[in-house]
N, C-alpha and C positions, 0 to 999 in steps of 0.2 A: 482729509488732505483736498485739497482743490481741484479742479480741471487741471487749472494751471500748471500748479506745481507736479502733478503727475509726467507732465514733461519733459521735467528735470528730473526726479525726485521718486525712487517708488516706496511702499511703507517700510520697507527695511534701511532709508535713507541714503540708497545707491543713486548716484552723481552722474547724472552723463559724460561721459568724458570722452579722449580721444583712448582707443583700447590698445594701442601699442605703437611704439614710435622706432620706426625701423628705416634704414637705408639712407641717412642725411647724406649728400656728397661729401662731405669731409676735405683735406687735402687735393684729391685727385677726385671725388664724385665717384670713389671707387669702394666706399665699406662694405658694399654687399658682396664682394669678395670672401669676406671674412663668414659672411653667411651659407656663401655656395663650399667653403672651406669644411665648416661645420656639417652641411647636407653629404658629404663626402664620408666622413668620420661617421654619422649616423647609418648611414648606406650600408657601410660596413659592418652594422650591429645587426642587420637584419639576420634571423635563423630561418633557412626552411631547407633544411636540409642541402648545404651547398647551392641552392639556385639564388642568383642573384634577385634584387629587388624588384628590378624590371621583369624577371620572370618567373615570379612567385605567385601570380594572377590567379587563385583559385579556380573552382568549376565555373564553367561558362555560365551566363542567365538562363532561366528559361526562354525558350523560344530561338536561342543562341544569338540573341542581338546582347549588345553590350552599349552602353549609355558613356559616355566621353564626359560628361559634366555635371555639375549640380548648381542652379539656384536655391539658396534656401532663403526663403521668405521668413525673417524671425519678427516675432509679436513681442517684443518685451514687456514685462511685468505680467503676464498669464492670462490671456484672453479666455472669456466666457464663451466658451465653444457651447453652451448649453443655449446660447441666444444666436448663434451662425448657425453651424453645421447639424446640431443633433437638438432640432427644436421638440419640446414637451408640452403639442398640444392638449393631452391627455390628462396631464395631470393636474394640481390641486392649484390654484391661480398663485399661490405663495410659492411655489416652482414655476408655473408656466411662463411669467413673465409677461411684459408689456407687447411683444413682439408678437407678428400672427406668421405662419408658416404659409410659404408659396411652395408651388408646384417648380421644376426644376425640367430640362430637356429631358431627364431620365424617369420614365414610369415609376412610382411610387417613391421618387425620392425626394424630398422638400426642404429647403433652406430658409432662413430669415428673410422675413419682408424685406430689409434691406441689403439682400447683396441678390439684386433682379441680375445683373450683370453674369455675375458667378453662375446664379442658376441656370443661365444662356449658355455656359459651358460645361455642365456639368457632365456632357456624355464626350469630354475629351480629360476627365477627371477622375481621380479615386478618393473615396474619402472615408478614413478608418473613425470608426465613431467607438473603438473600444480599446484606447491607449489607456495606460492605467501604470499608477507607479505610486509611493509613499512620500516623497518628498515634496512637501508643501513650503518650500522656502525658495526665493529668489536665486539666489547664487547655486544654490545645491542642485536646484532643479534645473538651471540653465547647464550645468557642467553634465547632468546626467542624459540632457534632450540633445546637446550637441554633441556629445561624445559616444552613447550608447552602452556606456559602463557607468554604472552605482559607485559614486565618488566615494571616494578611498581618503583618510585623513594624511596618510604617508607615500601617497602618489596622484601626482596629476594626470590623468589620461589626456591623448591628444585628442582635438577637436575632429570631428569627419575630415574637414577640408584640409586639415594637416597631414591626416593620413592618404586622401587622395593626392595631396603634393609630393610626397615622399613615394609614394606609388606608382602614378601614371605620368607618363611622358608628357613633357610639355613643349610647343615650340620653340625654336631658338627665338629669344627678346621677350619671351612672356612670362608675366609671374603666374605661379601655377595656381595659387591662392590671394584671393581680392577680398576685402570686407570691408563695406559700408556698414557694420552693424552696431547697434545700440546692444554690447554686450558687455562683461564685466572684467575690466582689468586684471590681470595677472594669473586669473585660473579658469577662465572659459573662453571659449572659440581661439586658443592658442595651441601651439605644439606640446606642451607638457613635457614627458619625459622623452618626446626625439628634439628636443633641441630648438634651439633659436632658428635653425637653417628651414623650419617649417612653419615658421608662423604665418602669419597671412600680411599682405602687404596694404596697410591700411587707407582707406580712403580720403582726402581733403574736399569739403564742400565746401569751405568760406569763399564768401565772395560771389557766390553763383557757380563756381568754377568746381569741377572735378578732377580730380588729380590723384595718382598714388606717388606717396613719396618712396624714393630712392630709383624709380625708373625713369627720373626726364633729368637732365642736365641743369643746373642754376641758370639765369640769364646770361651771367658774366662770363659761361664757360661754354665753348662754342666745340663741335665734336671735334675741329680742328687743334683748337688749344687740349682739347682731353687726350689726343693721339701724341701730342709733343710731351705733355708731360707722363703719358705713359710708355714714353721711351727712357724718360730721365727716372722714372721709379723701376723701371728693367734694371738699368747700369746699377743702381742700389742695390735690387733684390739679387744680382747675380753675384756682388761683394757679401751680400749674408749669408748666402748658400757657402760661399768659400770659407769663410768665419765659422758656422757651423751646419753641417751636412746633416745634424742630427736631429734637428728641431722638427716637429711634426707640422709648426706652422710655415715652414718652406717647401713640405713633402706637396707635389703637385701646385706648388704655386702658377704657374704659367698656364696649365688649364683652368684653374678656375678664376684667374684675374681676366684669362680670356671670356671667360662665361659672363662675367658682371660686366666687360665691354660690351658685350653684344647686345647686352639689355639695355644699356645706358645710351649703344648706337642706334638702337632699333625703334622706329617710329607705331612699330604695330600696335605697343598698347597705349600709347600716347593718342592713334587716331580711334581708337575704340571711344577715349573721352569728346571726340568733337561733334558732338550730338547734333551740332546745327549739319551737319550733312545728312540727317534725316529731313523727311520731309515736314511739315508746319503741324500737319494733321496727325502724322506719329505722335508729334511729340505732345500734343494737346489731348491724344487717346490715351497716353501715360499719367498726364497732369503734370502741372508745373511747380508740382512741390517736391521736395530734396526726395522725398519716397518715391515718388514716379518717377525721377530722371534718374534716380540710381538702378532702379528697375532697369528702364530702356539699357544704360551703360551698363548692365550686367548681361544684357541679352547681346551688344554690342561685344564685350567681352568674350563671352562665351563663343561668339563666330571667330574671335581673333586666337582662342586655343586654350583660354585660362580653365582649369578645372573645377574649380571650386569658388562661387559668388557669394557672399550672405549681403543681403540689405536687409533693412528692419524700419519697422515703427515703432516707436514706443506710446507708452501710457494708456495699457491695458490691464493697470494696477487696479482695476475699478472698485474699491471697497464703497466707495459711493455714488452715486447718481449713474449706476450704471448703463440706464436705459438710454438716459440723455447723452453721455458720453458716448456709447456705441452708435446711437442713432443720428447723430447731429454730426459727427466727426471720425469716429475709427471706421467702423462699416462702410460707409460711403467712400473713405478715399482706400481700403483696401479692395472693396469691390472695382473698383476702377480699375487701379493698379494691378491685382492680382490675373484679374480676366483679361486686360489687355496683353500683361505678360505670355499668358499661355495662347491666345489666337495669334499674336506674334512670332512666337517659335514656332507653333505651328505653320504659320504662311511661310517662313523664310526655310522649311523641313528642317528644323531644329527638335523637334519637340522629341520625337524616337530616339535620340542620342543626348536630351537633356531631360532632366531630375529636377523638377521643381517642387520644391518640399518647405509646405508651409505651418508654423508652429510655431506656439511658446513653450514657457516653463512649465507649465500645469494649467489647469482650469480652474473654473471656478465654483463655489457650493451651488448646489441645486435651489436651496431655499434661500429666498431672497432676507436681508438682514434690513433692519429698522430704519437704515440711512438710504432705502432703495440700491443697495450694493451687493454684491458678490464677493464670498471672500476668498481665500486662497482652497483649493481641492484639487489633488493630485489623481485619486482614486479613481475618476472618469474624465476624459477627457478627448477631445477629436482632432486629428487635423486632416489637410488636405495634401496629396501628391498628385503630378500629372508628369505624363512621359516616362523616357528611358524604360519603354515596355512594361510600364504597371496597366495594371488594366482599364479603360476607359468606360466611363459609364456606370463605375461600381461602387456601392458602399458595403463596407466589411466591418461585421462584428453590430452588436447594438449595445443599447444600455437598458437597467430597469424602467418602470415607468415612470418612474422619480427621479432617476437621471444619478441616483447615489453611485452605482458600478456598473461595470459590464455585464450584460446577462448572456453573451454569446460571444464566441472567438475571440477572448482577451487578447491583447497584445501589448509585449513591453518595447519602451524605448531599445532596449537590446536587441529585441527581435526586430523592429523596424531599421535599427541602424544595419542590421545584419543582411538584410533585404537590400539596400539601398546598395551597401558595399557588394555585394553579389551582383547588384546591375551594373557596376562598374567593374564586373569582372575580377574583384578585388575578394581574397577567401579571409572571411571574415575571422576564422579559425588562425590565421599565420601568426607566428610567434616573432615577437619583435625583443629586442632585450632594452631595458632601460639602462639609465647612465650610469647605475651601480650593479650591473652584471646581473639581473633579474629578466628570466624570459617572462613575457606578456602576452597573451592573444590578443589582438586588436578590438574585437568585441570579448569577453570574457563568458557571458553568460547567454546570449543570445543565439537564435538561430532562423535562418531565413523563412518568410511566411510564405511558401508557392502559391496562396489562394489569391495574394495579390499579384500576380504575373499574370500578363498578359498572354 
């Protein structure tokens, strides 16, 4: 596969496409109300001994601080973390690769030479070098890493963003979960058994603009016109309720209709996408790529109260020319954007309350193949987290000299998800109910890793 094609499709022939189409304006610009009604029904399915969803947020995080939001930086295709966060300078050259390690701001911690800016913010980050699982397939690996639950053919688990959307309060007029992500349509990044109310709001990036579908009015529809149509709809709704008072769809219609109107009337989210309000220096610090501008918008979104944002950069499926792709294209972009995001959040006083989580679906083989590439490998990989009361300037776990598997302190995707939920104040062991009435823990097999906490 050529580098050009790797931007469009990975080795399993997945084509990049819009993740989800939600919230078109329709007759009144109010189709979001249907999602809000579904949200009500889903919330009623929460099982926690009679406690409401909003009151079912498990034990407090270590240190008593609670994160409010997550920005997940997704590296679609499976990054070669052995050439990034966990260099192997003492391994044979068939494993070590072309890159040299460099020192970071943390004594004894080294990154790839192509990550100098991340090396300078290592004191604000945690590197977890002992993540492991056994699913070296793109779609299933993505499901595992984004949900914290091993994929099950009989059930689609909700993404962490969807759980956060359900469990965390969000300001009026702000979508709880926004996705710029290059994830797989249908089963990854979505709400799974929670239902469509908790799917992400996908971002359109065409024409150099960033816009969340369903939270802005069409050009031909003003707020005044919206209110007029709303009054007309209320007349029909009242007649509908008189005809059939037992229909669930009518139950609480006024409440959810009002919530939909709040989102459409409120310009809080739209302002988050007005990147021209940022200084030229800040916009350039993130870079003018869609990835960089999406990350800047993510910071503005969490400032507005969004609870979970996913941004992504694709092309990490480097079966061929791994070192050329990483060194000339992928790592320089990631280095610039991720380091700027961490610094920017910190300078705005947001890093303690925002978790930055950088990962892909799996790692890549320690052994270099015959086309100067690395193949799929899930049994050892590394991720980076920052903020949200995670330890700063810390490396957790080690891998074997040959990089084949964790040597110390192994962590599963389940454990990491449980830890992130704990820092958000969400009880990972809380039982929700699937659409067929089956009780299901948010994270079935993982447990929080207290060693990661500051």
